[in-house]
C-alpha positions as a Markdown table, in Angstrom:
| # | Residue | x | y | z |
|---|---|---|---|---|
| 1 | Met | -0.2 | 0.2 | 0.1 |
| 2 | Thr | 1.1 | 3.5 | -0.5 |
| 3 | Leu | 0.6 | 6.3 | 1.9 |
| 4 | Pro | -3.0 | 7.6 | 1.3 |
| 5 | Glu | -2.8 | 11.2 | 0.2 |
| 6 | Thr | -5.1 | 12.3 | 2.9 |
| 7 | Trp | -2.7 | 11.4 | 5.5 |
| 8 | Ile | -0.7 | 14.4 | 6.8 |
| 9 | Ala | 2.5 | 13.7 | 8.6 |
| 10 | His | 3.1 | 14.8 | 12.0 |
| 11 | Arg | 6.5 | 15.5 | 13.7 |
| 12 | Arg | 7.2 | 16.3 | 17.1 |
| 13 | Glu | 8.9 | 19.5 | 18.2 |
| 14 | Asp | 12.4 | 17.9 | 17.5 |
| 15 | Arg | 11.3 | 17.1 | 13.9 |
| 16 | Glu | 11.0 | 13.4 | 14.6 |
| 17 | Pro | 8.1 | 11.9 | 12.8 |
| 18 | Val | 5.6 | 10.2 | 15.0 |
| 19 | Gly | 2.8 | 9.4 | 12.7 |
| 20 | Trp | 0.0 | 10.7 | 10.6 |
| 21 | Ile | -3.1 | 12.6 | 11.0 |
| 22 | Glu | -6.1 | 11.8 | 8.6 |
| 23 | Pro | -9.1 | 14.2 | 8.1 |
| 24 | Val | -12.3 | 12.1 | 8.6 |
| 25 | Gly | -15.5 | 13.9 | 8.6 |
| 26 | Asp | -15.4 | 16.7 | 11.1 |
| 27 | Gly | -12.5 | 15.2 | 13.2 |
| 28 | Phe | -8.9 | 13.4 | 12.4 |
| 29 | Val | -7.8 | 10.1 | 12.9 |
| 30 | Pro | -4.1 | 9.6 | 14.3 |
| 31 | Tyr | -2.1 | 6.8 | 12.8 |
| 32 | Asp | 1.4 | 5.7 | 14.3 |
| 33 | Leu | 4.5 | 4.7 | 12.4 |
| 34 | Leu | 3.3 | 1.2 | 11.7 |
| 35 | Gly | -0.1 | 2.6 | 10.1 |
| 36 | Arg | -2.1 | 1.5 | 13.2 |
| 37 | Pro | -5.2 | 3.9 | 14.0 |
| 38 | Arg | -4.5 | 5.1 | 17.5 |
| 39 | Ser | -8.0 | 6.4 | 18.2 |
| 40 | Pro | -11.2 | 4.4 | 17.8 |
| 41 | Glu | -13.1 | 7.4 | 16.4 |
| 42 | Pro | -12.2 | 10.8 | 14.9 |
| 43 | Ile | -10.9 | 13.4 | 17.3 |
| 44 | Asp | -10.0 | 17.0 | 17.1 |
| 45 | Trp | -6.8 | 18.0 | 15.6 |
| 46 | Leu | -5.1 | 19.0 | 18.8 |
| 47 | Ala | -5.9 | 15.9 | 20.6 |
| 48 | Ala | -4.6 | 13.8 | 17.6 |
| 49 | Glu | -1.4 | 15.8 | 17.9 |
| 50 | Glu | -1.2 | 15.3 | 21.5 |
| 51 | Leu | -1.9 | 11.6 | 21.2 |
| 52 | Leu | 0.8 | 11.0 | 18.7 |
| 53 | Glu | 3.5 | 13.1 | 20.6 |
| 54 | Ala | 2.7 | 11.3 | 23.9 |
| 55 | Leu | 2.9 | 8.0 | 22.1 |
| 56 | Gly | 6.2 | 8.9 | 20.8 |
| 57 | Ile | 8.5 | 6.1 | 18.9 |
| 58 | Gly | 9.3 | 3.9 | 22.0 |
| 59 | Tyr | 7.2 | 1.2 | 20.9 |
| 60 | Leu | 9.2 | 0.5 | 18.0 |
| 61 | Ala | 12.0 | -0.8 | 20.2 |
| 62 | Asp | 9.7 | -3.5 | 21.7 |
| 63 | Ala | 9.6 | -7.2 | 20.9 |
| 64 | Tyr | 7.0 | -8.3 | 18.4 |
| 65 | Ala | 5.7 | -11.6 | 17.2 |
| 66 | Leu | 5.6 | -12.4 | 13.5 |
| 67 | Arg | 3.5 | -15.0 | 12.0 |
| 68 | Thr | 5.5 | -16.8 | 9.2 |
| 69 | Glu | 4.1 | -18.3 | 6.1 |
| 70 | Ser | 4.2 | -21.6 | 7.9 |
| 71 | Gly | 2.0 | -20.3 | 10.6 |
| 72 | Glu | 4.6 | -20.3 | 13.3 |
| 73 | Trp | 5.1 | -17.2 | 15.5 |
| 74 | Ile | 8.6 | -16.0 | 16.0 |
| 75 | Arg | 10.1 | -13.4 | 18.2 |
| 76 | Val | 11.3 | -10.1 | 15.9 |
| 77 | Arg | 12.3 | -6.6 | 16.6 |
| 78 | Ile | 11.5 | -3.9 | 14.1 |
| 79 | Val | 14.5 | -2.2 | 12.2 |
| 80 | Glu | 12.6 | -0.2 | 9.6 |
| 81 | Ala | 9.3 | 1.5 | 9.8 |
| 82 | Ser | 8.2 | 3.3 | 6.8 |
| 83 | Ala | 5.3 | 4.0 | 4.6 |
| 84 | Thr | 6.9 | 1.6 | 2.0 |
| 85 | Gly | 6.9 | -1.3 | 4.4 |
| 86 | Ile | 8.1 | -2.5 | 7.6 |
| 87 | Gly | 11.4 | -4.6 | 8.1 |
| 88 | Val | 11.9 | -7.1 | 11.1 |
| 89 | Lys | 14.5 | -9.4 | 12.0 |
| 90 | Glu | 14.6 | -12.3 | 14.5 |
| 91 | Asp | 15.4 | -11.0 | 17.9 |
| 92 | Asp | 19.0 | -11.9 | 18.4 |
| 93 | Phe | 19.1 | -10.2 | 22.0 |
| 94 | Gly | 22.0 | -7.9 | 21.2 |
| 95 | Asp | 24.2 | -10.6 | 19.5 |
| 96 | Ile | 25.3 | -8.5 | 16.6 |
| 97 | Gly | 27.3 | -11.4 | 15.2 |
| 98 | Ala | 24.4 | -13.7 | 15.3 |
| 99 | Pro | 23.0 | -14.9 | 12.0 |
| 100 | Val | 19.3 | -14.1 | 11.7 |
| 101 | Ser | 16.5 | -13.9 | 9.5 |
| 102 | Ala | 15.0 | -10.7 | 8.2 |
| 103 | Tyr | 11.4 | -10.3 | 6.9 |
| 104 | Arg | 9.4 | -7.6 | 5.2 |
| 105 | Val | 5.7 | -6.9 | 6.3 |
| 106 | Pro | 3.4 | -4.4 | 4.5 |
| 107 | Phe | 2.6 | -1.1 | 5.7 |
| 108 | Pro | 0.2 | -0.5 | 7.5 |
| 109 | Ile | 0.8 | -3.7 | 9.6 |
| 110 | Asp | -1.8 | -6.5 | 9.6 |
| 111 | Asp | -2.2 | -9.4 | 11.7 |
| 112 | Arg | 1.0 | -11.0 | 10.8 |
| 113 | Leu | 3.0 | -8.7 | 13.2 |
| 114 | Val | 1.8 | -8.1 | 16.7 |
| 115 | Pro | 3.1 | -7.0 | 19.9 |
| 116 | Leu | 4.9 | -10.0 | 21.8 |
| 117 | Ala | 2.2 | -10.0 | 24.7 |
| 118 | Ala | -0.6 | -10.1 | 22.1 |
| 119 | Ala | 0.6 | -13.3 | 20.1 |
| 120 | Pro | -2.2 | -15.8 | 19.9 |
| 121 | Gly | 0.2 | -18.8 | 20.3 |
| 122 | Pro | 3.5 | -20.1 | 21.5 |
| 123 | Val | 6.4 | -17.8 | 19.8 |
| 124 | Arg | 9.7 | -19.4 | 19.0 |
| 125 | Ser | 13.1 | -17.7 | 19.4 |
| 126 | Arg | 16.5 | -19.5 | 18.5 |
| 127 | Phe | 18.3 | -17.4 | 21.1 |
| 128 | Leu | 16.4 | -18.3 | 24.3 |
């Protein structure tokens, strides 16, 4: 998917991108850097800005679970988040020399990539 033309990029004061805001009816829907809507319904512009700025980018450093083509869940970390796609790699727990598999998932993320705690089944890791 390409970034919808109606999405307006939002950056925090230091110019770091934190998401997008989409006009919907009389309100606005904030989206994070993974393309997830962060409000269940449209809110006012200022509230959308404040929500994205409070959310920040820390969630990008969290562990996630990726469902592979075989249906297995593996523990991964996000290495790239952009409107052209999201790059993840197996979580190597900081071992920069460890051989790991890398994957690409579409933007916005779908149910193949979920926060680790939200994985609906067992999550494998070669490094645990």
